[in-house]
Residue frames relative to the residue before (quaternion, step in Angstrom):
aa qw qx qy qz dx dy dz
R 1.0000 0.0000 0.0000 0.0000 0.00 0.00 0.00
T 0.2700 -0.7836 0.5435 0.1329 3.56 -0.83 0.99
I 0.1885 -0.7742 0.5961 0.0987 3.55 -0.89 0.92
S 0.1040 -0.7963 0.5934 0.0555 3.53 -0.84 0.98
V 0.1636 -0.7917 0.5828 0.0823 3.57 -0.96 0.77
Y 0.0770 -0.8072 0.5851 0.0118 3.60 -0.60 1.08
V 0.0078 -0.7497 0.6616 0.0116 3.55 -0.99 0.89
G 0.7844 -0.0195 -0.0444 0.6183 3.53 -0.28 1.24
C 0.7679 -0.2865 0.2566 0.5122 3.57 -0.69 -1.07
K 0.6190 0.5814 -0.3312 0.4112 3.55 1.24 -0.16
Q 0.2938 -0.7411 0.5855 0.1474 3.59 -0.92 0.90
Y 0.1087 -0.7764 0.6156 0.0801 3.68 -0.89 0.83
R 0.4201 -0.6855 0.5411 0.2466 3.52 -1.16 0.78
V 0.3771 -0.7322 0.5302 0.2015 3.47 -1.16 0.74
K 0.3327 -0.7639 0.5351 0.1394 3.55 -0.80 1.05
N 0.8084 -0.0667 0.1403 0.5678 3.51 0.89 -1.04
L 0.1286 -0.7414 0.6501 0.1056 3.55 -1.22 0.66
K 0.0634 -0.8096 0.5833 -0.0192 3.54 -0.76 1.13
R 0.1662 -0.7904 0.5838 0.0823 3.60 -0.61 1.13
H 0.6256 -0.5139 0.4261 0.4037 3.51 -1.23 0.44
P 0.4776 -0.7118 0.4150 0.3049 3.68 -0.61 0.92
K 0.6885 0.4655 -0.3103 0.4615 3.61 1.11 -0.33
Y 0.4599 0.6703 -0.4631 0.3532 3.60 1.20 0.02
D 0.2226 0.7542 -0.5903 0.1823 3.58 -0.65 1.11
P 0.3441 -0.7823 0.4829 0.1906 3.60 -0.16 1.28
A 0.7325 0.4360 -0.2444 0.4622 3.61 1.04 -0.54
A 0.4026 0.7920 -0.4109 0.2043 3.53 1.24 0.02
K 0.7788 0.3234 -0.1675 0.5107 3.52 1.21 -0.52
L 0.2162 0.7885 -0.5430 0.1916 3.58 1.05 0.66
D 0.6279 0.5389 -0.3560 0.4342 3.63 1.03 -0.56
K 0.7053 0.3969 -0.2658 0.5238 3.58 1.32 -0.23
N 0.5603 -0.6354 0.3620 0.3890 3.57 1.32 0.53
V 0.4983 0.5892 -0.4934 0.4015 3.63 1.10 0.50
P 0.3417 -0.7919 0.4712 0.1848 3.60 -0.34 1.22
K 0.7847 -0.0400 -0.0003 0.6186 3.59 1.20 -0.45
T 0.1572 -0.7778 0.6032 0.0797 3.58 -0.70 1.13
F 0.2833 -0.7648 0.5606 0.1435 3.53 -1.16 0.72
D 0.2864 0.7629 -0.5245 0.2465 3.61 1.20 0.43
Y 0.8359 0.1278 -0.1543 0.5110 3.48 -1.14 0.87
D 0.2877 0.7720 -0.5158 0.2349 3.59 1.00 0.71
L 0.3868 0.7054 -0.4531 0.3841 3.51 0.54 1.28
A 0.0625 0.8026 -0.5853 0.0967 3.61 -0.82 0.95
L 0.2146 -0.7489 0.6051 0.1641 3.54 -1.28 0.42
I 0.2086 -0.7617 0.6019 0.1181 3.53 -1.12 0.75
E 0.2094 -0.7723 0.5942 0.0812 3.53 -0.83 1.11
L 0.2494 -0.7783 0.5629 0.1229 3.58 -0.81 0.97
T 0.5773 -0.5958 0.4282 0.3583 3.48 -1.25 0.46
E 0.7966 0.1466 -0.0696 0.5823 3.59 1.17 -0.43
K 0.5436 -0.6262 0.4399 0.3448 3.56 -1.08 0.50
I 0.4929 -0.6547 0.4873 0.3016 3.60 -1.07 0.70
K 0.3541 -0.7178 0.5550 0.2267 3.52 -0.92 0.86
L 0.3651 -0.7618 0.4963 0.1999 3.47 -0.71 1.12
S 0.0762 0.7822 -0.6036 0.1345 3.58 -1.00 0.91
S 0.7237 -0.3710 0.3271 0.4813 3.62 -1.25 -0.28
E 0.7227 0.4179 -0.2457 0.4926 3.62 1.15 -0.48
A 0.7652 0.2477 -0.1297 0.5799 3.62 1.29 -0.27
R 0.1611 0.7646 -0.5998 0.1723 3.50 -0.47 1.30
P 0.4795 -0.6730 0.4536 0.3338 3.66 -0.98 0.71
I 0.3191 -0.7100 0.5886 0.2183 3.54 -1.22 0.46
C 0.4608 -0.6778 0.4984 0.2826 3.59 -1.12 0.74
I 0.1447 -0.7468 0.6360 0.1296 3.52 -1.19 0.62
P 0.6102 -0.6090 0.3454 0.3708 3.62 -0.97 0.72
C 0.8255 0.2771 -0.2155 0.4420 3.47 -1.45 0.37
T 0.5468 0.5112 -0.4371 0.4986 3.56 1.06 0.95
K 0.6038 -0.5672 0.3958 0.3963 3.58 -1.18 0.45
S 0.5976 0.5700 -0.3619 0.4325 3.57 1.05 -0.69
A 0.6608 0.5000 -0.2987 0.4734 3.58 1.04 -0.80
S 0.6131 0.5429 -0.3494 0.4552 3.56 1.10 -0.67
W 0.6365 0.5315 -0.3170 0.4603 3.51 1.11 -0.84
A 0.6805 0.4897 -0.2878 0.4628 3.56 0.99 -0.87
L 0.6715 0.4625 -0.2733 0.5104 3.59 1.19 -0.64
K 0.3689 -0.7200 0.4834 0.3344 3.63 1.24 -0.23
K 0.3688 0.7018 -0.5076 0.3373 3.50 0.91 0.99
P 0.5590 -0.5831 0.4121 0.4216 3.69 -1.03 0.47
L 0.4912 -0.6812 0.4538 0.2977 3.54 -0.98 0.85
E 0.7334 0.3071 -0.2007 0.5724 3.56 1.23 -0.32
G 0.7900 0.3143 -0.2227 0.4770 3.55 -0.94 0.88
T 0.5742 0.5666 -0.4019 0.4332 3.67 1.16 -0.24
T 0.2177 -0.7917 0.5598 0.1112 3.59 -0.86 0.80
C 0.6652 -0.4869 0.3822 0.4176 3.51 -1.35 0.30
K 0.6250 0.5373 -0.3505 0.4448 3.67 1.01 -0.63
D 0.5966 0.5545 -0.3626 0.4529 3.53 1.15 -0.58
H 0.6416 0.5029 -0.3079 0.4905 3.62 1.03 -0.83
L 0.6405 0.5154 -0.3231 0.4688 3.65 0.89 -0.86
K 0.6725 0.4840 -0.3107 0.4657 3.64 0.82 -0.85
T 0.6776 0.4941 -0.3120 0.4465 3.56 0.91 -0.82
L 0.7695 0.3960 -0.1875 0.4647 3.60 0.90 -0.92
L 0.8371 0.1673 -0.0272 0.5202 3.66 0.91 -0.85
S 0.3848 0.7654 -0.4535 0.2457 3.59 0.85 0.82
E 0.6667 0.5059 -0.2919 0.4630 3.57 1.29 -0.36
D 0.6034 -0.5729 0.4113 0.3722 3.52 -1.25 0.40
L 0.7501 0.1789 -0.0972 0.6292 3.53 1.31 -0.57
V 0.0239 -0.8099 0.5845 -0.0435 3.56 -0.57 1.18
K 0.3867 -0.7138 0.5360 0.2316 3.67 -0.65 1.11
A 0.0758 0.7973 -0.5923 0.0879 3.54 -0.92 0.96
N 0.2415 -0.7542 0.5849 0.1755 3.59 -1.31 0.07
F 0.0761 -0.7232 0.6705 0.1470 3.52 -1.29 0.29
I 0.4090 -0.6948 0.5406 0.2404 3.61 -1.24 0.45
A 0.0033 -0.8093 0.5870 -0.0204 3.58 -0.83 0.97
E 0.3727 -0.7014 0.5603 0.2350 3.49 -1.22 0.59
E 0.1928 -0.8223 0.5336 0.0440 3.55 -0.68 1.19
D 0.8431 -0.2412 0.1147 0.4667 3.57 -1.35 -0.04
K 0.7639 0.4125 -0.1842 0.4609 3.55 0.83 -1.09
K 0.4801 -0.6863 0.4049 0.3668 3.53 1.32 0.25
E 0.4881 0.6207 -0.4592 0.4070 3.54 1.14 0.70
M 0.4722 -0.6727 0.5079 0.2579 3.50 -1.11 0.72
E 0.0236 -0.8155 0.5780 -0.0173 3.59 -0.77 1.02
P 0.4243 -0.6765 0.5228 0.2984 3.64 -0.97 0.66
K 0.1604 -0.7732 0.6088 0.0760 3.61 -0.99 0.81
S 0.3290 -0.7785 0.5067 0.1700 3.54 -1.02 0.84
V 0.0491 0.7682 -0.6336 0.0773 3.50 -1.04 0.97
Q 0.2760 -0.7144 0.6088 0.2069 3.49 -1.43 0.06
I 0.3583 -0.7111 0.5651 0.2158 3.64 -0.78 0.99
K 0.2520 -0.7727 0.5739 0.1004 3.52 -0.82 1.21
Q 0.0684 0.7862 -0.6099 0.0722 3.61 -0.75 1.09
G 0.7543 0.3546 -0.2765 0.4783 3.52 -1.31 0.14
I 0.8227 -0.1427 0.1372 0.5329 3.65 -0.91 -0.82
K 0.5984 0.5835 -0.3676 0.4077 3.60 1.16 -0.52
R 0.6233 0.5646 -0.3364 0.4237 3.54 1.27 -0.51
N 0.4932 0.6771 -0.4292 0.3378 3.56 1.22 -0.38
G 0.6284 0.5553 -0.3135 0.4455 3.59 1.05 -0.75
C 0.5987 0.5534 -0.3353 0.4721 3.57 1.18 -0.62
L 0.6483 0.5306 -0.2956 0.4592 3.54 1.00 -0.93
E 0.6788 0.4944 -0.2892 0.4596 3.56 0.95 -1.02
D 0.6775 0.4788 -0.3154 0.4607 3.59 0.96 -0.74
A 0.6025 0.5455 -0.3588 0.4589 3.63 1.13 -0.60
K 0.5917 0.5650 -0.3771 0.4341 3.61 1.11 -0.57
L 0.6650 0.5378 -0.3132 0.4129 3.62 1.08 -0.63
V 0.4888 0.6520 -0.4281 0.3908 3.65 1.31 -0.09
K 0.5140 -0.7016 0.3997 0.2894 3.51 -0.64 1.12
Q 0.6894 0.4859 -0.3023 0.4442 3.62 0.85 -0.89
F 0.6996 0.4237 -0.2862 0.4991 3.65 1.23 -0.15
E 0.3545 0.7728 -0.4727 0.2318 3.62 1.26 0.21
N 0.7281 0.4099 -0.2562 0.4860 3.63 1.09 -0.44
V 0.4667 0.6593 -0.4427 0.3892 3.58 1.37 0.14
S 0.3840 -0.7574 0.4945 0.1854 3.67 -0.67 1.03
N 0.7935 0.1348 -0.0426 0.5920 3.50 1.13 -0.87
I 0.3806 -0.7782 0.4593 0.1965 3.58 -0.29 1.32
N 0.5770 0.6005 -0.3645 0.4166 3.53 1.24 -0.51
D 0.5567 0.5750 -0.3996 0.4470 3.59 1.24 -0.16
V 0.6732 0.4513 -0.2618 0.5240 3.52 1.37 -0.46
V 0.7665 0.2392 -0.0977 0.5880 3.51 0.78 -1.06
T 0.0103 -0.8166 0.5753 -0.0459 3.56 0.21 1.28
D 0.7194 -0.4728 0.3272 0.3897 3.48 -1.41 0.28
Q 0.5116 0.6488 -0.4101 0.3863 3.57 1.35 -0.10
F 0.7255 0.4708 -0.2297 0.4464 3.60 1.15 -0.45
L 0.2588 -0.6738 0.6694 0.1760 3.51 -1.22 0.73
C 0.2694 -0.7678 0.5738 0.0933 3.59 -1.08 0.88
T 0.0276 0.7331 -0.6795 0.0100 3.54 -1.15 0.88
G 0.5363 0.6323 -0.4448 0.3386 3.53 -1.33 0.09
G 0.5559 0.5908 -0.4488 0.3748 3.43 -1.30 -0.03
I 0.4379 -0.6939 0.5173 0.2432 3.61 -1.32 0.06
E 0.6995 0.3891 -0.2930 0.5230 3.64 1.18 0.12
P 0.5441 -0.2296 -0.8060 0.0403 1.58 -1.90 1.69
V 0.7608 0.1626 -0.1763 0.6031 3.57 1.28 -0.09
V 0.5860 -0.5581 0.4313 0.3989 3.60 -1.25 0.24
D 0.2805 -0.7633 0.5630 0.1474 3.56 -0.68 1.08
D 0.4958 -0.5858 0.5334 0.3557 3.53 -1.23 0.43
I 0.2832 -0.7635 0.5630 0.1415 3.58 -1.08 0.70
T 0.4771 -0.6624 0.5081 0.2746 3.61 -1.15 0.79
C 0.3202 -0.6765 0.6294 0.2087 3.45 -1.43 0.34
Q 0.6706 -0.5134 0.3230 0.4270 3.62 -1.16 0.40
G 0.6381 0.5436 -0.3197 0.4417 3.63 1.06 -0.63
D 0.6041 0.5809 -0.3468 0.4211 3.56 1.29 -0.32
S 0.4760 0.7013 -0.4296 0.3116 3.55 1.20 -0.45
G 0.7437 0.3655 -0.2820 0.4834 3.52 -1.00 0.96
G 0.6037 0.5892 -0.3380 0.4173 3.46 1.32 -0.41
P 0.5826 -0.6249 0.3864 0.3476 3.67 -1.12 0.32
L 0.2550 -0.6668 0.6769 0.1793 3.45 -1.39 0.56
L 0.1217 -0.8434 0.5229 -0.0223 3.52 -0.58 1.29
V 0.1853 -0.7382 0.6331 0.1410 3.54 -1.09 0.69
P 0.3063 -0.7585 0.5410 0.1951 3.61 -0.72 1.08
Y 0.1176 -0.7931 0.5970 0.0273 3.51 -1.08 0.72
R 0.8113 0.1605 -0.1478 0.5423 3.60 -1.10 0.63
N 0.6882 -0.5188 0.2589 0.4361 3.56 0.76 1.22
G 0.7416 -0.4417 0.2327 0.4481 3.57 0.96 0.83
K 0.4690 0.6879 -0.4470 0.3272 3.55 1.24 0.14
R 0.7578 0.1615 -0.0930 0.6253 3.54 1.27 -0.57
Y 0.1618 -0.7501 0.6352 0.0870 3.57 -1.28 0.67
I 0.1195 -0.7571 0.6391 0.0643 3.54 -1.13 0.80
Q 0.3359 -0.7295 0.5510 0.2269 3.57 -0.90 0.88
V 0.1025 -0.8151 0.5699 0.0189 3.46 -0.77 1.14
G 0.8201 0.1020 -0.0681 0.5589 3.54 1.21 -0.29
V 0.2974 -0.7102 0.6033 0.2078 3.48 -1.48 0.13
I 0.4990 -0.6728 0.4535 0.3046 3.62 -0.66 1.11
S 0.0929 -0.8257 0.5557 0.0269 3.57 -0.73 1.07
W 0.7856 -0.2299 0.2124 0.5337 3.61 0.32 -1.19
G 0.2198 -0.7667 0.5945 0.1022 3.60 -1.32 0.30
T 0.5516 -0.6279 0.4554 0.3067 3.51 -1.38 0.39
V 0.7971 0.2181 -0.0759 0.5579 3.59 1.12 -0.64
I 0.2324 -0.7230 0.6208 0.1946 3.58 -1.08 0.61
H 0.0007 -0.8194 0.5674 -0.0817 3.48 -0.34 1.31
C 0.5884 0.5505 -0.3437 0.4822 3.49 1.09 0.88
V 0.2861 -0.6720 0.6456 0.2229 3.48 -1.41 0.33
K 0.7726 -0.1383 0.0132 0.6196 3.56 -0.15 1.32
S 0.7932 -0.2782 0.1738 0.5130 3.71 -0.60 -0.93
T 0.5954 0.5884 -0.3497 0.4207 3.65 1.28 0.28
R 0.4111 -0.7190 0.5034 0.2461 3.51 -0.69 1.09
K 0.4854 -0.6467 0.5020 0.3068 3.63 -1.01 0.83
K 0.4909 -0.6650 0.4966 0.2651 3.52 -1.20 0.69
T 0.5493 0.6175 -0.3872 0.4086 3.61 1.22 -0.23
P 0.6630 -0.5175 0.3315 0.4275 3.67 -1.08 0.48
V 0.5050 -0.6351 0.4937 0.3127 3.50 -1.10 0.76
P 0.4715 -0.6650 0.4868 0.3139 3.67 -0.87 0.95
K 0.5641 -0.6384 0.4055 0.3313 3.59 -0.97 0.79
E 0.7037 0.4657 -0.2626 0.4679 3.57 1.13 -0.62
A 0.4483 0.6989 -0.4467 0.3332 3.59 1.29 0.20
R 0.0733 0.7912 -0.5962 0.1150 3.56 -0.52 1.26
D 0.1878 -0.7567 0.6140 0.1230 3.49 -1.19 0.65
F 0.1654 -0.7858 0.5866 0.1049 3.56 -1.08 0.71
H 0.1480 -0.8077 0.5706 0.0101 3.52 -0.97 0.99
F 0.4696 -0.6535 0.4965 0.3256 3.58 -0.83 0.88
N 0.3843 -0.7331 0.5248 0.1989 3.58 -0.85 1.03
I 0.4585 -0.7180 0.4654 0.2401 3.57 -0.57 1.23
F 0.5952 0.5816 -0.3532 0.4275 3.61 1.07 -0.69
E 0.6743 0.5037 -0.2894 0.4559 3.55 1.15 -0.70
G 0.7564 0.3709 -0.2115 0.4955 3.60 1.21 -0.27
L 0.3449 0.8039 -0.4392 0.2044 3.52 1.28 0.26
N 0.6071 0.5548 -0.3525 0.4465 3.58 1.11 -0.65
W 0.6949 0.4524 -0.2908 0.4773 3.58 0.89 -0.86
L 0.6224 0.5306 -0.3471 0.4589 3.55 1.04 -0.69
E 0.6627 0.5023 -0.3338 0.4439 3.54 0.94 -0.75
E 0.6022 0.5796 -0.3313 0.4378 3.53 1.08 -0.79
N 0.7855 0.3775 -0.1516 0.4665 3.55 1.00 -0.91
L 0.7729 0.3300 -0.1582 0.5183 3.57 1.26 -0.47
N 0.4120 0.7386 -0.4631 0.2651 3.60 1.21 0.00
D 0.6731 0.4821 -0.3191 0.4612 3.62 1.09 -0.44
Q 0.5727 0.6002 -0.3680 0.4199 3.59 1.35 0.17
G 0.5764 -0.6399 0.3607 0.3580 3.50 1.31 0.27
L 0.4105 0.7357 -0.4579 0.2838 3.60 1.15 0.38
E 0.2020 -0.8248 0.5017 0.1648 3.62 1.19 -0.46
F 0.0322 -0.8034 0.5925 -0.0498 3.59 0.33 1.37
F 0.0236 -0.7725 0.6309 0.0682 3.38 -1.39 0.34
Q 0.5116 -0.6714 0.4408 0.3053 3.64 -1.11 0.39
């Protein structure tokens, strides 16, 4: 299978694809989970560096010095817990994902990350997925590795399409002047799209999306990216 990476109008060749070593879709068959998405995280290495421009800019990931700078945190003494508290401490956290629409243009979509008691609705809607009907504990499917968006309360969230998987879940900061990637789009309960286009009909109330939480994969990311000058910290 060939992977193509496009940035603006330029195509980049892929040198290597590295998945998280603990990613194993069949790991929970003994718990009647036909496919698990735990550790749904991967890195793509390109044959050449992307040239930064108005169309190509890096995104900050938590627990790095560049993210501290974006969050206006001290570069020394700030901890990973400080970043977590700043970005993901509320029951409802405004976020965005990027989607390709009809005109092949990338558009930001608005969602709210549900946490605390707000996350309970995500678990209930995950129980409605047919392939999980024989799962006795839905927490075996929706583990703490996942951030949840979607649903229609308190507002109707935008829903991802299958082609959006692998894209970033971003939390805006300082009135949208900075964005921090907190998740990677993984899977959802409902397909409300025709190919990569969202249907115009109302979003089903049980439509939920789950995103791998970047904070859960930081040790692996540091192992593989620490030579890129990101300066991770604990």
